[in-house]
C-alpha positions as MATLAB code, in Angstrom:
seq = 'MKLGGERESSNVEDRRGAGIGRGGLAIGGGLGTLAIAVIAMLFGVDPSQFINPTPDGGPGQGAPTQQAPPQNDEMSQFVRRVLGSTETTWGEIFSRNGSSYREPKLVLFSGLVQSACGRADASVGPFYCPGDEKVYIDLSFYDDLRSRFRAPGDFAQAYVIAHEVGHHVQNLVGTSDKVTAMQQRASERQANQLSVMLELQADCYAGVWGYYAQRRGVLEMGDLEEALGAASAIGDDRLQREAQGRVVPDSFTHGSSEQRMRWFKQGFDTGDMRRCDTFNSR';
ca = [
      69.353   69.168  135.410;
      68.159   71.700  137.890;
      71.036   72.701  140.000;
      69.863   75.917  141.311;
      69.129   74.259  144.765;
      72.550   72.701  145.044;
      75.304   74.537  146.834;
      78.529   75.318  145.071;
      81.520   73.370  146.411;
      84.443   75.309  147.781;
      86.682   72.373  146.791;
      87.389   73.434  143.246;
      90.787   74.692  142.134;
      90.770   76.448  138.798;
      94.155   76.201  137.228;
      92.965   76.938  133.589;
      95.369   79.269  131.982;
      98.246   78.278  134.117;
     101.345   77.592  131.929;
     103.320   74.370  132.239;
     107.026   74.525  131.360;
     108.771   72.313  128.862;
     109.379   68.667  129.724;
     105.882   68.076  131.005;
     104.218   65.051  129.585;
     106.243   62.057  128.603;
     104.308   59.412  126.627;
     106.418   56.722  125.186;
     107.682   53.246  125.898;
     106.405   52.026  122.477;
     102.832   53.024  123.220;
     101.286   53.576  119.768;
      99.047   56.368  118.583;
      96.054   53.929  118.336;
      96.433   53.027  122.007;
      96.764   56.546  123.040;
      93.544   57.399  121.046;
      91.638   54.576  122.715;
      92.833   55.555  126.271;
      91.996   59.212  125.653;
      88.326   58.073  125.226;
      88.276   56.476  128.669;
      87.801   58.591  131.713;
      88.695   57.074  135.011;
      92.034   55.965  133.483;
      94.978   55.404  135.908;
      97.141   58.418  134.964;
     100.261   56.861  136.364;
     100.418   54.669  133.256;
     100.950   57.643  130.948;
     102.305   60.587  132.881;
     105.819   61.516  133.896;
     106.151   61.457  137.760;
     108.211   63.786  139.899;
     109.370   62.877  143.376;
     106.625   63.438  145.927;
     104.412   65.021  143.284;
     106.709   68.156  143.274;
     106.614   70.638  140.553;
     109.953   69.669  138.954;
     110.895   71.032  135.543;
     107.282   71.140  134.226;
     105.817   73.315  136.982;
     103.219   75.824  136.303;
     104.841   79.102  135.215;
     101.968   81.299  136.019;
      98.659   81.014  137.910;
      95.520   82.304  136.170;
      93.016   84.065  138.407;
      89.947   82.086  139.474;
      87.310   81.955  136.934;
      83.593   81.899  137.484;
      82.159   81.261  134.156;
      79.112   79.098  133.502;
      80.966   75.848  133.323;
      82.932   76.346  136.435;
      79.715   77.026  138.267;
      78.211   73.921  136.854;
      81.197   71.914  138.097;
      81.023   73.381  141.570;
      77.326   72.630  141.930;
      77.790   69.064  140.703;
      80.682   68.593  143.063;
      78.681   70.140  145.875;
      75.837   67.763  145.179;
      78.200   64.763  145.399;
      79.471   66.057  148.722;
      75.952   66.292  150.064;
      75.128   62.779  148.978;
      78.306   61.037  150.183;
      78.422   63.043  153.409;
      74.885   61.741  154.271;
      75.714   58.234  153.306;
      78.954   58.116  155.376;
      77.327   59.793  158.291;
      74.580   57.164  158.269;
      77.210   54.522  158.432;
      78.968   56.093  161.408;
      81.846   57.765  159.600;
      82.817   61.110  158.111;
      83.255   61.810  154.428;
      86.557   63.508  153.522;
      85.689   65.639  150.544;
      88.032   65.454  147.466;
      89.330   68.478  145.607;
      88.462   68.972  141.954;
      91.068   70.623  139.677;
      90.086   72.346  136.451;
      93.021   72.664  134.038;
      93.779   73.328  130.456;
      96.316   71.574  128.418;
      98.857   70.182  131.059;
      98.509   69.710  134.752;
     100.751   68.725  137.681;
      99.303   66.190  140.117;
     100.733   64.051  142.916;
     100.571   61.208  140.373;
     102.847   63.151  138.004;
     102.242   65.495  135.036;
      99.388   64.811  132.656;
      97.783   66.380  129.629;
      94.233   66.541  128.469;
      94.580   63.327  126.302;
      94.387   61.078  129.370;
      90.869   62.215  130.060;
      89.377   63.211  133.424;
      91.127   61.170  136.256;
      91.315   60.778  139.958;
      94.675   60.750  141.664;
      94.594   58.958  145.073;
      98.003   60.498  145.978;
      96.478   63.924  146.550;
      92.813   62.846  146.641;
      91.865   65.165  143.640;
      89.875   64.859  140.574;
      91.354   66.349  137.540;
      89.406   67.480  134.384;
      90.122   69.519  131.350;
      86.748   70.909  130.294;
      87.590   70.273  126.609;
      86.649   66.723  127.366;
      82.976   67.718  127.503;
      83.430   68.974  123.874;
      84.619   65.433  122.965;
      81.869   63.846  124.959;
      79.265   65.753  122.864;
      80.833   65.638  119.370;
      83.178   62.673  119.281;
      81.250   60.200  121.572;
      77.841   61.475  120.601;
      76.862   61.755  124.352;
      75.528   65.281  124.901;
      73.711   66.733  127.865;
      74.504   68.203  131.309;
      73.642   65.062  133.149;
      76.168   63.168  130.989;
      78.761   65.755  132.028;
      77.724   65.305  135.694;
      78.084   61.601  135.434;
      81.864   62.109  134.518;
      82.443   63.964  137.681;
      80.355   61.414  139.720;
      82.328   58.688  138.311;
      85.652   60.133  139.396;
      84.209   60.949  142.820;
      83.271   57.226  142.976;
      87.034   56.410  142.702;
      87.474   58.757  145.589;
      84.954   56.781  147.593;
      86.821   53.583  146.741;
      90.031   55.163  148.006;
      88.422   56.142  151.326;
      86.929   52.724  152.095;
      90.069   51.014  151.170;
      88.836   49.184  147.988;
      91.483   50.741  145.700;
      94.463   49.631  147.884;
      93.075   46.128  147.933;
      92.681   45.929  144.222;
      96.099   47.375  143.711;
      97.542   44.720  145.986;
      95.706   41.988  144.118;
      96.813   43.203  140.729;
     100.415   43.102  141.677;
     100.031   39.399  142.227;
      97.834   38.643  139.263;
      98.424   37.840  135.599;
      97.681   40.596  133.045;
      94.382   39.214  132.203;
      93.388   38.973  135.845;
      94.624   42.502  136.566;
      92.608   43.733  133.682;
      89.479   42.070  135.174;
      90.122   43.665  138.524;
      90.360   47.032  136.799;
      87.014   46.446  135.087;
      85.384   45.509  138.480;
      86.819   48.787  140.058;
      85.512   50.911  137.205;
      82.092   49.313  137.112;
      81.829   49.938  140.899;
      82.686   53.624  140.243;
      79.925   53.612  137.740;
      77.531   52.173  140.311;
      78.543   54.800  142.863;
      77.893   57.430  140.187;
      74.408   55.967  140.007;
      73.989   56.054  143.732;
      74.697   59.831  143.562;
      72.119   60.103  140.821;
      69.523   58.309  142.939;
      69.837   60.983  145.665;
      70.062   63.799  143.149;
      66.754   62.602  141.712;
      65.208   62.602  145.204;
      66.259   66.301  145.749;
      64.556   67.111  142.491;
      67.811   67.842  140.529;
      67.012   65.636  137.575;
      64.754   66.461  134.628;
      63.154   64.223  132.068;
      65.758   62.728  129.795;
      68.714   63.113  132.211;
      68.868   59.473  133.035;
      69.094   58.653  129.273;
      71.911   61.112  128.956;
      73.909   59.345  131.586;
      73.271   55.931  130.124;
      74.224   57.264  126.685;
      77.514   58.423  128.058;
      78.162   55.135  129.874;
      77.389   53.242  126.561;
      79.687   55.581  124.541;
      82.742   54.779  126.581;
      82.411   50.989  126.757;
      85.606   49.122  125.937;
      83.926   47.053  123.229;
      82.569   50.104  121.403;
      85.737   52.015  121.734;
      87.882   49.066  120.537;
      85.484   48.364  117.676;
      85.692   51.998  116.553;
      89.541   52.253  116.899;
      90.650   48.861  115.666;
      87.660   47.164  114.051;
      87.622   44.343  116.523;
      86.917   43.585  120.145;
      89.398   41.950  122.621;
      87.489   41.295  125.888;
      90.570   40.062  127.798;
      92.036   43.491  127.206;
      89.084   45.413  128.756;
      89.962   47.646  131.622;
      86.669   49.639  132.099;
      83.938   47.216  130.936;
      81.619   46.814  128.098;
      78.867   49.365  127.159;
      76.264   47.094  128.476;
      78.098   46.535  131.836;
      78.688   50.228  132.347;
      75.025   51.030  131.768;
      73.825   48.137  133.937;
      75.999   48.996  136.855;
      75.122   52.793  136.760;
      71.373   51.786  136.636;
      71.983   49.429  139.607;
      73.142   52.353  141.685;
      70.601   54.641  140.365;
      67.676   52.339  141.004;
      68.751   51.278  144.579;
      70.719   54.327  145.979;
      72.600   51.599  148.030;
      76.404   51.402  147.803;
      76.259   47.854  149.237;
      74.498   46.808  145.972;
      77.559   47.967  144.012;
      79.706   44.895  144.835;
      81.062   44.259  141.362;
      83.738   41.956  142.735;
      81.308   39.226  143.851;
      78.586   39.571  141.346;
      77.622   36.817  139.038;
];
């Protein structure tokens, strides 16, 4: 990627190095190690399923004990430029549709983090919390993306951020609330299907960002293949096969490798968020 022409976002909070007291993450309820391993491979996961909330997103017992000074290393600069690029893209799209884009915050953390959705650790992967409209990412996930998931490359890393920003767009336009309401009235199988549709739409929105990034000259040869490789690596079918040796489609929550690649490509090829209607596709 050639990000030199993209501005650095001012909406990044660098909390790396901030300590979290004891009593932070509570993972339990019979959730086995295997399930945790699979969930950790999926970014975009709803953190409220695995984190220990505190009232009003308050600090509670596990609050940060110290705040590290802002860091300006190469990776934080990369994140700021990618986020700035998404702000440019979605700001223009919302403006053309007669509305304004409310930019999300992005929080860099290491180990444990406090969000309005509760406390979470790095094992949940990157996530978006609608309660505070923030994207959370422990940059160690990029090491896993490269080595564990065999999906290297800077555009693969950017895709992760763009996907989470896609969830923010869904939150702004009301899609997330509608899906949550439908899930509360649905069976487990139907709720999973709705989750898949939501995740695939976020993939498509990430592709829409990629379309405009390409038009601005950000992409280089091979970048698209990097994003498609990342989308394939985190498909439910591939992750389930690797973790448990079999695939259970009714339990999918994010979509198959083929679906994730296809919907990212749909957004990337069209640049039109209206073509990302995963809920009414056949």
